[in-house]
C-alpha positions in Angstrom: 69.1 -46.0 6.0 71.7 -43.3 6.0 73.6 -44.4 3.0 73.1 -41.6 0.4 74.2 -44.0 -2.4 70.9 -45.7 -2.2 69.0 -42.7 -2.9 71.2 -41.3 -5.5 70.0 -41.3 -9.1 72.0 -43.7 -11.6 73.8 -40.5 -13.2 75.0 -39.6 -9.9 76.6 -43.0 -8.8 80.1 -42.6 -10.0 83.1 -45.1 -9.3 84.7 -42.2 -7.4 81.8 -42.2 -5.0 81.9 -45.9 -4.4 85.5 -45.8 -3.9 85.2 -43.2 -1.4 82.6 -45.5 0.3 84.6 -48.5 0.4 87.5 -46.4 1.8 85.7 -45.0 4.9 86.9 -46.4 8.1 83.6 -46.4 9.6 81.9 -48.0 6.8 81.4 -51.7 7.6 79.0 -54.4 6.6 75.6 -53.8 8.3 71.7 -54.5 8.3 71.6 -52.5 5.1 75.0 -52.8 3.5 77.1 -55.4 2.2 80.1 -55.8 -0.1 80.9 -58.8 -2.5 83.9 -59.4 -4.3 82.1 -61.4 -7.1 78.7 -63.4 -7.8 78.0 -66.3 -5.2 74.9 -68.1 -4.6 74.7 -66.6 -1.1 74.2 -63.2 -3.0 70.7 -64.2 -4.0 69.9 -65.1 -0.2 71.2 -61.9 0.9 69.1 -59.9 -1.5 65.9 -62.0 -0.1 67.1 -61.2 3.5 67.2 -57.6 3.0 63.9 -57.6 1.2 62.2 -59.3 4.3 63.9 -56.8 6.7 64.7 -53.3 6.1 66.1 -53.2 2.5 69.6 -52.2 1.7 72.3 -52.1 -0.9 74.9 -54.8 -2.1 77.9 -53.8 -4.0 79.4 -56.5 -6.3 83.1 -56.2 -7.2 84.5 -55.1 -3.6 86.3 -57.0 -1.4 84.5 -57.8 1.9 87.7 -58.1 3.8 90.8 -56.2 3.0 94.3 -57.2 3.9 97.2 -54.6 4.2 98.3 -53.9 0.4 95.3 -55.4 -1.3 93.0 -53.3 -3.4 89.3 -53.2 -2.0 87.6 -51.9 -5.1 88.3 -54.8 -7.9 85.2 -54.7 -10.2 83.5 -57.6 -12.2 82.2 -58.0 -15.5 78.9 -56.2 -15.1 76.8 -58.0 -17.7 77.7 -61.5 -16.7 77.2 -60.7 -13.2 73.8 -59.0 -13.5 72.7 -62.2 -15.7 73.7 -64.5 -13.0 72.0 -62.6 -10.3 68.8 -62.2 -12.3 68.7 -65.8 -13.1 69.4 -67.0 -9.6 66.5 -64.6 -8.5 64.0 -66.1 -11.1 64.9 -69.6 -10.3 65.0 -69.2 -6.1 62.4 -66.5 -5.3 59.0 -67.3 -4.4 57.1 -65.3 -5.8 59.7 -64.3 -8.7 61.1 -60.9 -7.9 64.3 -58.7 -9.1 65.8 -55.9 -7.3 67.4 -52.8 -9.3 70.8 -53.3 -10.9 73.1 -50.6 -11.7 76.3 -51.1 -13.3 79.1 -48.4 -12.4 82.0 -48.6 -14.8 85.7 -47.9 -13.9 87.1 -44.9 -15.4 90.4 -46.6 -16.4 89.0 -48.3 -19.6 89.5 -52.0 -18.0 85.8 -52.9 -18.8 85.1 -53.7 -15.2 82.4 -52.2 -13.0 81.1 -52.6 -9.6 77.3 -53.7 -9.7 75.2 -51.8 -7.3 72.2 -53.7 -6.2 69.2 -51.9 -4.7 66.8 -53.6 -2.5 63.9 -51.6 -1.7 61.6 -53.2 1.1 58.8 -51.2 0.2 58.2 -52.7 -3.2 59.5 -56.4 -2.7 56.8 -59.0 -2.2 56.6 -60.2 1.6 57.4 -62.7 2.4 60.1 -63.4 0.0 60.8 -67.2 0.1 63.7 -69.5 -0.7 63.1 -73.1 -0.3 59.7 -72.3 1.6 62.0 -70.3 4.1 61.9 -66.7 4.7 65.6 -65.1 5.2 66.0 -62.2 7.2 68.9 -59.8 7.8 70.6 -59.4 11.1 73.7 -57.2 12.0 76.0 -58.1 8.9 74.6 -61.5 8.2 71.6 -63.5 7.0 69.4 -65.8 9.4 65.9 -67.5 8.8 62.7 -65.9 10.1 61.2 -67.8 13.0 57.6 -68.8 13.1 56.4 -65.4 14.9 58.6 -63.3 12.3 57.3 -65.3 9.4 53.6 -64.9 10.4 54.2 -61.2 10.7 55.6 -60.9 7.1 52.8 -62.9 5.8 50.2 -60.3 7.4 51.9 -57.4 5.8 50.3 -55.6 2.9 52.5 -55.4 -0.1 52.9 -51.7 0.1 53.1 -51.4 3.9 56.9 -51.2 4.2 58.9 -51.6 7.2 61.1 -48.4 7.3 59.2 -45.0 6.7 60.2 -44.0 3.4 59.7 -40.1 4.3 61.4 -38.5 7.1 58.7 -35.8 7.6 58.2 -33.8 10.6 55.1 -32.0 11.6 55.6 -28.1 11.0 56.2 -26.2 14.1 54.2 -23.2 15.6 55.5 -20.3 17.3 54.3 -20.0 20.9 52.4 -16.9 21.7 51.9 -14.9 25.0 48.4 -14.2 26.7 47.9 -11.3 24.1 48.7 -13.4 21.2 51.8 -12.2 20.4 54.7 -14.6 19.3 57.5 -15.3 21.9 60.5 -15.8 19.7 61.9 -14.5 16.6 61.6 -17.9 14.9 61.5 -21.6 15.3 63.5 -23.9 13.1 62.6 -27.6 13.4 64.0 -30.9 11.6 63.7 -34.6 12.6 63.8 -38.2 11.6 61.6 -41.5 11.9 63.2 -44.7 13.1 61.9 -48.2 13.0 61.8 -50.0 16.4 63.8 -53.0 17.5 62.1 -55.6 19.5 63.7 -54.6 22.7 63.0 -50.9 22.2 59.4 -51.6 21.5 58.6 -52.5 25.0 61.4 -51.2 26.9 61.1 -47.7 28.8 63.6 -45.0 28.3 66.4 -45.4 30.9 68.0 -42.6 32.7 71.4 -43.8 31.7 70.6 -44.0 28.0 69.1 -40.2 28.0 72.0 -39.0 29.9 74.4 -40.6 27.4 72.3 -38.9 24.5 72.7 -35.6 26.4 76.3 -36.1 26.7 76.7 -37.0 23.0 74.7 -33.7 22.2 76.8 -31.4 24.4 80.1 -32.8 22.8 78.8 -32.4 19.4 79.1 -29.3 16.9 75.3 -28.3 18.2 76.4 -25.9 21.2 79.0 -24.2 19.0 76.7 -23.4 16.5 74.2 -22.3 19.0 76.7 -20.0 20.5 77.3 -18.5 17.1 73.7 -17.8 16.6 73.7 -15.7 19.5 77.0 -13.7 18.8 78.5 -15.3 21.9 76.8 -12.3 23.8 75.0 -14.4 26.5 76.8 -15.1 29.8 76.5 -19.1 29.7 74.4 -21.9 28.9 72.8 -24.9 30.7 73.9 -27.7 28.2 71.5 -30.3 27.1 69.7 -31.8 30.0 66.1 -33.0 30.9 63.6 -30.3 31.5 59.8 -30.3 31.1 57.8 -33.3 29.9 59.7 -36.4 30.3 58.0 -39.5 30.8 58.8 -43.5 30.4 58.9 -43.4 26.7 59.4 -39.7 26.1 62.7 -37.8 26.6 62.9 -33.9 26.4 66.5 -32.7 26.3 66.8 -28.7 26.5 69.8 -26.4 25.9 69.4 -23.0 27.0 71.5 -19.7 26.5 71.3 -17.7 29.6 71.6 -13.8 30.0 70.6 -11.2 32.8 68.5 -9.2 30.3 64.9 -9.0 29.9 65.1 -12.2 27.5 66.8 -14.8 29.9 67.1 -17.5 27.0 68.3 -15.6 23.9 68.6 -19.2 22.3 66.7 -22.3 23.2 66.9 -25.8 21.6 64.7 -28.7 22.4 65.6 -32.3 21.5 62.7 -34.8 21.9 62.8 -38.5 21.5 59.4 -40.2 21.4 59.0 -44.1 21.3 55.7 -45.4 20.3 53.3 -46.2 23.4 53.3 -49.9 24.0 49.3 -50.0 23.8 47.0 -48.5 21.6 49.7 -47.6 19.0 49.2 -48.6 15.4 52.8 -48.1 14.4 56.2 -49.1 15.7 58.1 -46.0 14.5 60.2 -43.6 16.9 60.7 -39.8 16.4 63.6 -37.6 17.0 62.6 -33.8 16.6 64.9 -31.1 17.0 63.4 -27.4 17.5 65.8 -24.4 17.8 64.0 -21.2 19.1 65.6 -18.1 18.7 65.1 -14.8 20.7 68.3 -12.9 19.7 66.3 -10.0 17.8 64.5 -9.6 21.2 67.3 -10.0 23.4 69.1 -7.2 21.4 66.2 -4.9 21.8 66.1 -5.6 25.5 69.8 -4.3 25.5 68.9 -1.4 23.5 66.5 -0.1 25.9 69.2 0.3 28.6 71.5 1.9 26.0 73.8 -0.9 25.1 72.9 -1.4 21.5 72.2 0.6 18.2 70.1 -0.1 15.2 67.4 -2.9 15.3 69.0 -6.3 14.8 68.8 -8.5 12.1 70.3 -12.0 11.6 73.7 -12.2 9.6 73.4 -15.0 7.0 76.8 -16.5 8.0 75.3 -17.2 11.3 72.5 -19.0 9.9 74.7 -20.9 7.8 76.6 -21.9 10.9 73.5 -23.0 12.4 72.3 -25.1 9.6 75.5 -27.0 9.2 75.9 -27.4 12.8 72.6 -29.2 13.0 73.4 -31.5 9.9 76.8 -32.4 11.5 75.0 -33.2 14.8 72.5 -35.4 13.4 75.5 -37.4 11.3 77.7 -37.6 14.5 78.6 -41.1 15.0 78.4 -40.8 18.9 74.8 -39.1 18.6 73.6 -41.7 16.1 75.0 -44.6 18.1 72.9 -43.4 21.3 69.9 -42.9 19.2 70.1 -46.3 17.9 70.9 -47.8 21.4 67.5 -46.0 22.7 65.4 -47.7 19.9 67.4 -51.2 19.8 68.3 -50.7 16.1 71.5 -51.0 14.0 72.9 -47.5 13.6 72.8 -48.0 9.8 68.8 -47.6 10.2 69.3 -44.2 11.8 68.3 -41.9 8.7 69.4 -38.4 8.2 67.0 -35.4 8.2 65.5 -34.8 4.9 63.6 -31.5 5.6 63.7 -28.3 7.5 60.9 -26.1 8.8 61.2 -22.5 9.5 58.7 -20.3 10.7 59.3 -16.6 11.7 57.5 -13.8 13.7 57.7 -11.6 10.5 58.6 -11.9 7.0 62.0 -13.3 6.3 63.3 -10.3 4.6 62.8 -8.1 7.5 64.5 -11.0 9.6 67.7 -10.9 7.7 70.7 -8.5 7.5 70.4 -7.1 4.0 74.3 -7.1 3.1 74.1 -7.7 -0.6 70.5 -9.2 -0.8 67.7 -7.2 -2.9 64.1 -7.5 -2.6 62.2 -8.6 -5.9 59.4 -6.3 -6.4 55.9 -7.8 -6.0 57.5 -11.1 -4.6 55.0 -11.2 -1.8 55.5 -12.2 1.8 57.2 -15.2 3.3 57.4 -16.1 7.2 59.4 -19.2 6.5 59.0 -22.3 4.7 59.6 -26.0 4.1 63.1 -27.0 2.8 63.9 -30.3 1.4 67.2 -32.0 1.4 68.8 -33.7 -1.2 68.7 -37.6 -0.4 71.8 -38.2 -2.5 74.0 -36.2 -0.1 75.7 -38.0 2.7 75.8 -35.7 5.9 78.8 -37.4 7.3 80.9 -35.9 4.7 81.9 -32.2 5.3 81.6 -31.3 1.7 78.0 -32.7 1.4 77.1 -31.1 4.5 78.1 -27.7 3.2 76.4 -28.3 0.0 73.1 -29.2 1.8 73.4 -25.9 4.2 74.1 -23.8 1.2 71.1 -25.2 -0.6 68.9 -24.5 2.2 70.1 -20.9 2.3 69.5 -20.4 -1.2 66.0 -21.8 -0.8 65.4 -19.5 1.9 66.5 -16.4 0.0 64.2 -17.3 -3.0 61.2 -18.2 -0.9 61.4 -14.7 1.0 61.5 -12.8 -2.4 65.5 -12.0 -2.3 68.1 -12.3 -4.9 71.9 -12.1 -4.3 71.8 -15.3 -1.6 74.0 -17.4 -4.1 76.6 -14.9 -4.2 76.4 -14.0 -0.6 76.8 -17.8 0.3 79.7 -18.2 -1.8 81.6 -15.4 -0.4 80.9 -16.8 3.2 82.5 -20.0 2.0 85.5 -18.2 0.3 85.9 -16.1 3.5 86.0 -19.4 5.5 88.5 -20.8 3.2 91.0 -18.0 3.5 90.9 -18.3 7.3 92.1 -21.8 7.1 
């Protein structure tokens, strides 16, 4: 689920963040999120339904429907509310089980709080029954599992989980020519895993759905970030379109920068959507992988051979910062998310945000970056890339959180490369950007 509050530590759950979530115009109740003004008996059923489906979060003390002029975040008496919910869970659930309760107090001295209920489907017993029935979660409402769904729940191992807890993607490799030499300066990879809806599990990819995803990518922040990576020096680009290996359950959308040099594609990006095979697959998990291949250094060298460039090219840190932020903004773009959700037949709230970034370079990172104010740490050793984890408490739909994550990845890159000065360099980049706006 892409709601960052689900992954945030208790210390990071503040009333300001909850108010910001409740105020978002695009934040509505869904499979994994529900608002409750106060305790009610139906709340216990919602907990069971989320536990039997994808898990989720319930915020008690927030109006689910807001009339003009009505305050949405109203708060409750935290201890009284938690006692009632816990009592209902003990009395109603078979087997007995409780979710996690986190009271988040108001900052006005009123004594009221919002109670955050986290329902982790990976630790809850399955099926979780109420009156010998298994509630399940549909889009923004509760229902009851039919016979097939009930039997599926009963067959699951307690720790099996229904939603991948990790958003791991396989580390990429740089392609090599016939002599074993890398054909790109670096490859950058991120991606997500997604559960499959019932229709998505058997339905092949349609031309229309793949074309809609390509259009969403072309209208996103991604092309501009890729253009910045190449200094806008190439003549044109293809935009995202199907190219190469495409099948009924695999879509491969490729963006290519075009040039008339010996390096025809200074920047190339491949977005791959892979649905699980209908037969012979042990998992119903789809994957979306994003690979960015950069040959800008090689492109600059090809221009140098004809007298059009000077010293050996190195990547400016601000360009990488724009690239990281462009990737993050695209993966959280509502239109891109909606098309991915449509392909996999799931609620858009289940389209997770990427949680790691892989980078593999053809040389040491310190030789790839423009030095600026970066200094090498003596004896730090060599680094040709790395795996950079994301902060799960950050919501990439928020501009400030995206910037924080992109900045953090650059800082990690600098440290792994044995360089100091990256923090100050990133801060200067941000200050320059603010001054221009």
